[in-house]
C-alpha positions, 0 to 999 in steps of 0.5 A, a space after each residue: 401807711 400814712 392816712 389821709 384825714 381832715 379835722 379841726 378843733 372847732 370847739 376849742 377855737 370857739 371857746 378861746 375866741 369868745 370874749 376877746 374883742 378885736 382878736 386876730 382870729 376873728 379878723 381873719 374869719 371876718 374876711 372869709 368868703 364862702 364857696 359860691 360867693 364872689 369875693 367882695 369888700 373885706 371878704 376875700 379869704 378862702 378856707 382850706 381845712 386840713 388835718 388839725 389846721 386851717 389854711 387861709 387863701 387870697 386868690 389861691 395864694 396861702 396867707 396863713 396857717 391856723 392850728 389849735 393846741 393846749 395853749 390855744 391857737 397859733 398862727 404862722 404867716 410867711 415873713 415875706 407877708 409880715 414884712 410887707 415884701 411884695 412880689 414886685 420887689 423880689 429881685 431888687 437886690 435885697 436878700 430873699 425873705 424866708 421862714 415864717 412868723 409865729 403868733 401864739 395865743 397871747 399875741 393873737 388875742 391882742 387887737 394890735 395883731 388883728 390890725 396887721 391882717 389886712 397888710 398880710 393879705 394885701 402882700 400875699 395877693 401880689 404872689 397869686 399867679 394867674 392859675 391860682 386866681 383862676 382857681 379862686 374864680 372857680 370857687 366863687 362859682 361853685 358852692 360845692 367846693 369843699 377843698 383846694 390844694 388837696 395834698 395826699 400823703 405819699 404812699 409807702 406801698 412798695 413800688 409806688 410813687 414817693 411823691 404825694 399827688 395833689 388836686 386843685 379842687 375837691 367838690 361835693 357835686 349834687 345831682 338834682 334830687 340825689 345826695 352829694 358825691 365827692 369829685 376832683 378837678 385839676 385846674 390849668 390855664 390854657 398856656 400851661 405846658 402840662 396840657 400839651 404834647 407834640 406828636 404821639 406823646 401824651 400830655 404830662 397832666 395825664 401822668 399827674 392824674 394817673 398818680 392820683 388814681 393809683 393812690 385812690 386804688 390803694 387799700 382803704 383810700 376811698 374810705 379815708 377820703 369819704 371820712 375826711 370830707 364828711 369831717 370837713 363838712 361837719 367842721 365847716 358847719 361848726 366854723 360857720 356857726 361860730 364866725 358867720 352867725 350873722 348870715 340872714 339865711 343859709 348859703 347854698 354851700 351850707 346846705 351842701 355841707 349839711 347833706 355831706 356830713 349826714 352821709 355814711 358813705 358818700 360816693 367818690 368819683 375817682 377819675 378827676 376832670 381837668 378845667 382849663 382857663 382860657 382867659 386872663 384872670 383879673 389882677 394877674 401880674 405875670 409878665 405875659 400879654 393877656 392876648 397870649 392866653 387867648 392864643 393859647 386857648 386857640 392852639 389848645 384846640 387847633 393842635 389837638 391837645 384837647 383831643 388827646 385828653 378826650 381820647 384818654 377818657 378825661 372830662 375837660 371843661 374849658 372856661 372863657 369868653 368863647 367857651 363855657 362858664 366857670 360852673 363845673 359840670 357833674 363828673 360821671 362815676 365812670 370815666 368818659 368813654 373815648 
């Protein structure tokens, strides 16, 4: 059975990066915006730690993948970004840009490659949808976020789904005076049809969450998730020491990482919550009037789509001008009763 794991070669990267002024890896980390921080100035990238590599995100849109091997680090960037092909140019008659541009250790050490990073980020941001931007808003408001776009390996258990479940946010939630527990949230904008169903039908998002819960119920999965996110916390601490050593004091996320890394068996809340964005995230470029999101938010309640989720035992948190703020509530260790 494929194992869910998280790890990154922090020490190997730190050893390579030292004494290479202007290298592209340092340039990327100079733009790292920590969970609980609003992106500002050059610090606009979020970090996703995977099994053996890192993903850098701009407004929820993946910009680059960084791995470290025997020959040093390697960076993969989509050719749409390296060529500067912004989203608004898609469909202009030119053939689509496909594939990835790889940069080896030698290229990454060159300041000339570091000078390209800003252009990649600017181009990638044009591909960030409203829902991805909503996820970034949530990361900015919740220092406990420890992963985004959490992809789980497909199960090989007979009769199980072959499609790997995915969760938008993983958060180390910290009840006051208690150790952190690991919880999961699916993020949707109010106009997402997966939140809605007519008549007696169930919203499609329930099947999505059901796949995740069934995966978590398989043998050893809880232990794998516990170990994976303890490793994540420890590696994020290492990356913070290497690339954010100029911080005047420890941000709140660092305190959370330290607490999680030290736990033998952190509690895992199996039932995910759903967080709904009832507003138009700043910078969204989809061809929909912003007033449509407010209309969708109103119909979500009026047509009892929210009620169906409540009755299914799902914790729903709505964010928007007429709803709550982006700080996520604590998820209970047992499903919410109907």
